[in-house]
N, C-alpha and C positions, 0 to 999 in steps of 0.2 A: 388481668386475668387470664387462665391460663388459655392457651387454644387447643381445642381438642376438634380435628378434623372428625372422626370416625366416634362412632358410639362402639360399648361392647356388643353390640347384636349387629350392627353395621360389621365390625370384624368376625365375629361366627359365619356371618351368611357369605360373607367374600372366601371364607376360607372353606366354606363347603362347595362352592361353584370352584375351587380349581384341587378337590379332594386333598386338602391337605387340614390339619389339624392345630398345629400353633404356627404362629407368625416364624419361628425359626426355620420349619422344616421349609419355608419359600427359599431358605439360602444354604440347604444341605449340601447342594452341588460343590459349595465353597468349601477347602480345604479347612481341616480346625486351625492348623496351624497359621492360617491367613484370618483366620478371626479374631475380633481384639474381645479380652477376655474381663470382665468386671469392669466397672464404671471410667466416666474419661475423666481424665487428670486435668480438671476445666478449676480455673480459682472462684472464690466465691462470689455469688450476684453484685455487680454494684447499682449504684445510683446511674441515672443517666447525666448528674455532674461529673461524679468521680468516671464514667467511663469516656466522658468527651475527654477528660484531663487526660485518662491513660494512654487513649488514642495519639493524644498529641504529641506527648512527651516519647511516644513509640514513632510518632512521625518525624521528630529530629535527629533519630539515629538513625535512620535510613537514606540511601544515598539519594534520593528524590527529594530529598529536604531544599529548599530552595537557597541555603547557604552555598551547596555547589556547586561550582560551575562545569558545566560537562558539555566537553566540547565532542560528541557522539551523534552523527547522523546515521547514515548506514542502511537509510528506508523510513526511518522515522525522526520527524523535524520537529524542532521546538519553536514554531514561531505565536507571537503575542495574536490575539485572538479579540478582534472589536467586541466590545460590548453589545452594539446591537445585535450582532448574531448571540451571543449566552442569551442574551434577553427573549429573542423571539423564537429562539429553538426552545424556550422552555411553556411558551405556551400550550394548554392543553389541546387547541386542535391538530399542532404538530406532536406534539412527543406522545398521546396516545394512539396516533394514528398506525392500522398495520395496513398490509398488503390490500387494496380494492379487490375486494373478489367479484363486486359488482361496480366495475371501476365506473361506469356513467352516470352513477349516484353519487361518485367522490370526486366532485369540481374541482376543489381546492386542492385535495393532492396530486390528482391529474396536471393543473396548470402548473403547480408549483416545480414537478416532473418534467416537465415541458420546458417553463424556465429555463432548470437546470442542464437539461441538454442542447437548450439554444448558447449558454455559455460557454459551454464545454465543449462545442462546436466552433464558436469564434476565437476558444484560446487554443486550440488546437488544428485550426485552420483546416477542419474535414467537413465535409458532406450531412453527415447523421451521425449522433451519438447516441447509445441506449440509455436505457434509466437506471443504469449504474448496475455493478455487479459485486461480487462478497467484497474483494482487496485487488488490487495489483500483481499478486502471486496466482489467482485464477482469472483474471482479466488475460493475461498472457498465455495460458494454458488454453483459453478459450480461442483466445485470437488464433493459436497455431492450427487448433482442431477446424476452425472456421477456412483457414486457409489451405486445408487436407482435401475440406468438400471442394471448395472453388475449383482447385487444381486438380483434382483427384488423384492425389500423391499422397503418398505417406512416408516421405523423408522431407525433417526439416532441418535448418540450420542455425544454431544458437549461438550465440558470442558467449564466449565464456568469461567476459565483465558484465552480463547481467548478475543480478543480485545472486548470490547461490540462495537464497531460500524460494526465489521464483523459479531456478532451474531445478529443485527438489520438486517443489510442486508440478513442474510440466512434465519430469519423470514420471511420477506418480499418476499424472492426468494418462501420456501417451504411450508408456511401456505396456500396458496391459492389452495395449489395441495392435502391437506388433508396429508401433510405428519407429521408423528409423532415426536415432539424434543425433546430430552432428556437432559437437563442441569444438565451435572457431576459434584458437587462439588468440594470445596479444601479440600488441608491438612493443619496442623498445618504447613508444612516446606514450603508451597506455591509451591507446586506441586499440581496436579489433582487428586483427588480420582478417580481412574476406577474400585472398585472394582464391583459396579453395573452392568459392563458392562456383567463379567464373566456368569448371568443368562439371557441373552439376546439372544436367540436363531434366534429371526426375526427382529435383527439390521443390517440393510446396512450397516453403515460407523461407525466410532469410530475417531471424530478429537477432535486433543490436535495442540495447538501452543508451541512452543521451538525456543527459548527464547520466554517463556508466558509473562501475559502483566505484570506480576509482575516484570520480567527479567530473574526469576526462569528457571533453564535448566531442561526438562521433561525428563521419564528414557520412550525413546521413542521406545526402543527393548521390555523392558516389558509387556508395553501397546499395541504393535503388536503381540506379543504371544497371549494373553489373546481377541482381538479383532480377529485374526485372529481361534482361538478355538470355538469362535462363529460364526464363517463364515461370518463373515463382514470386511471390507477392513478399512488399518490405513491412516487416513487422516492428513498429518501433516503441518500447517499452519506457518507462521512468519511473523514478518514484519519487523525484522532487518536480512539481509540474510550476512552482513559482519560477523555474527558468528558461519558460517559454515568456514571461515577460519579458524579459531581455532579447535571446537567441531566437531566431528566425522559428515559426510553427514547426512541427514536422509535415503538414497539408500541404505548403507552397515547395517541399523537396522532395514530392513526390511518393510519400509514404503511402500505402493500401490500408494498414490496420495501427491506430493510434493504443494504448493501452499502458494502464498504471498507475500508481496509488495515489487518492485524492488527500491524504491527511492533512497535509500541509494547508490545505484551507479550510479551515475555521474547526478541524477535530482535534481536541485535545491528544497527548501520545500514551495515555492511562495505559502506563507496562503494555502497550503491544499493540494493542485491539480497542475497540473496532478501526474497522480501515474502511476504505470507498476503493470499489474499482470501477474507473474512468474507463468508457470503451467507445472509440469511434471510428468510422471507415468510410471508403466512398459509396455514394450511392447505389451504385452498380452493382454493389456486394449485399445490401442491405437484408433480404430473404435468406442469407446464410449467416445475418447475423444472431447471435447467442442472446437470451434474456428479453426485453420487454422497449418496446417504443409507445411513446405516448403523440399521439398527434395534433394539430386542431382542426377543425370543421365549424361549418354550419349547421341548423339544425332544419325543420321543416320549415317553420317561422322565419327562416334566416339569420338566428342569433347566434353568438360564437359558442362554441362548445368545447370540451378537449374529449380525447377517446384511446381508447388502450388501442392503438392501431395497429401492432404488430406481436404479438407472443407464440414464442418458436417452442415453446416446452412441450413437453407432452402433455400435459394436462390440458391444454388446450386443442392441439392437434393430434392426427393419428399418428402412434408413437413409431411408425416407420419413417413417418417425416419428417420429426424432431427434430432441431437444430443443436438441441443442448437440455441437461435435465435440471438446471440454473434456474428455481422456482421464484424466485421472488429478487427485489433490489433491494440495496441498504437506505430507504426513502429519506428516515431521518440523516444520516451522515450525507447523503447526495444534496439533502434540503440546506443543511450548514454548507457545504461546499457552495450553495448558490446564493446564498445571503453573506458569504466572504467575499465572490467574487464582485458583487453586486453593491457591496459597502465598497471596499475597496477602490474599485470600477478598473480603467484600464490603464489610468495615467497612474493612479497609485501601485498598480500593481508592477509597472517599471521601473516606479519608485523604489519601491520595495526590492526587486529584483536586482538593481544599481544597489542597493544597498549591501543586501547581502553578497553581492560578487565585489565587494569593495571591501568588506571586512576581511573575507578568506583571503583576499588578495594582500592584505597588510601583513596576515600572521604568517603566509607564506613567506612574503619577504622577509621578514623577523627573522624566521628560522633560518632560512638561507642565509642571510649577513648575521648570524649566532653559528654559521659552519655546519648547519644541517644538511644532506644531500636532500633535494626534492627531485627523486628519479623520474619523473615522466613531466615531459617540456610543454604537453598540451593543455590548450586554457581550459582551465573548469570550473565548474559552477560551487560555490557552497561548501564544497570537502575536497580535500586532495589528500594526497599520500604523502608521508615524509620519513625518512630511514632514521630514527634516532639508533640504531645500534641495536648489536646481540644483546648486550649488557644493560638495558633499559629497565628491565621486567623489576629490579628492586626499584629503582627511581619510581617508575611507575604509581607502583603499590604505595611509596612514600607521599606521593604529591594526592594519593587518594584520600591518606589520610589528613593531609590539608586541604581537602574539599577540593581538589582538581580531579577532573576526570579527562585525563590526556589522550582522547581518540578510543579507536579499538584497534586490538593488534590483528594483522591481517593472517599469521601464521597459520590458520586452524582451514582456511577456507587454498590459502595461496600460501603451500609448503616453503618455496623458495623464495619467498618477502619478509623473512623470518628476519622480526627487527624492525619490521616498517607498520606506521600504524596508519588509519586513517580516520582525519581531522575535520571535526563540521564546524563553522561558523555561521550564526544567523543574528538577526537583527535585536535579537535578544543577549547578544555578547556585546560587554561594552569594552573599549579601546583596554582600560584598564588591568579587567579579566584576561585578557591577551599578554599584555606585559606580565601580568603575573605568573602566566604560565611558560612565558619566555623563558622569564628569571628560573624557574621551576625546572625546567628540560637541563637547564643550562647546569644548574649547582652540581 
C-alpha cells in the first residue's frame, strides 16, 4: 500500500497559507543548477527477500565486514557486548522512552538514570555524575565552560594529545565566547608537557586526556598539583573508560571534573555514533554542572522515589542563570552503559581491562622485535603508536586488500609523525590475527 501523508486538498491548503502556488515555489530560493532534474536513477523494485540478499551481498564488499580485522581505535572501540545488554535494551519500556518532561511520573526512567549515575561515580572515583551528555567531545567542551564559571576566568589550557576531534569541538564552543585556548605540546615520551601551566595565574582549567590519543597514560596527579597551584581546575578527558578497570581512577588523583566517551560500554560503533558523554565532578561544583541530575528521596508516606534533582538549562530556570543549553541526556545509551557495567561487574571489568592491556602489549612487543620503532616509551592501554616508515602507504593499501586494517595514519593531525600509525587491540582480536598483522607489515 502506498503511503500518502497528505491529500491534494491538504497540499493546496498549506500552499495557500504560505502564499505559494506549487510545491516547487517552496524551493525557489535554491539555484536551478543545484536541483535534480528528472527522476532519480533507482533500480527496479525488489521483493523483501531480494532486497535482503542484495544488502547482504553489499555488506560483504564493505570494510565493516566481519571478515576484516580492524586495528583501529582512536576514540571508537570494538568490544564484545553481553547478550543481556542487547536483550534488555530492546525491551519496549526502554527503547521507546524519551526525555521525561513530567519526570516524577517516569519512575522507571529516573531509577535507571540514577543507577547509571551511581555506576559512573564508582568507576571514575568522583562524588557526583550527571545523567549523561551527548558525547565525549561535547562533554569536554561543557567541562571547560563549567570551569570558567567556577573560577571566573576565560583562559583554558588543553593538551595537544586530547583527541583531535574533541579539540575541534572545544574551539567551536569556546572561540565565539572570546575564551583564550592554549594548546599544550607533547614530550618525547608521548605525554603532555604541562610546564607552561605553572606560570598561568589566569587559567580556568587544565584539560588532559588519559589514556591520551596515543594511548599513553598521563601523570594525572602531577598535572593536578600544578593546575591547583595556579588556581585552575583539573579536567580529565577520556575516550576509553575501560582503562579505569585497571589503572587508578581520576577521582583519587585530584581531578575536579572527569568527562569522556562511554561508547565502549555496551554501545556498538555504528559508523561513529551515537555516543555517550559521561560527566562527573566534585560535589562542591554540582550547581555549576551542565545537564541534569536524578536524585533519590522519600515521599510524604516515607516511600522511596526518584526525582529530577537538578536541571541547569534555560528551559528549567531563568535564562541568565542557566549553566548550559544541553536540553536532554542520551538516556538509552546511558542505560546501555549501565547494563554493561552491571553485567560485567567490578571483577569482570578488571579482568577485561587486563586482557585488553596484555593483548596490546603482545602486539607492541612483537612489532618492536620485528624491527619497528615504538616511539613513545610511556605505559599505554589498548592502543599505541608504531613507526612503520615513510614508505608504508602502499603496503597499507595492500593489507586492506588482504582484509587487514593496520591502524590509522597520524600525519593528518600530527604532520611531524609521518609514517607513524596508531594501532588498537581489544578482546575481539585474537593472537592469530595479531600474528597475521605482524607478517603482513614485514612483507
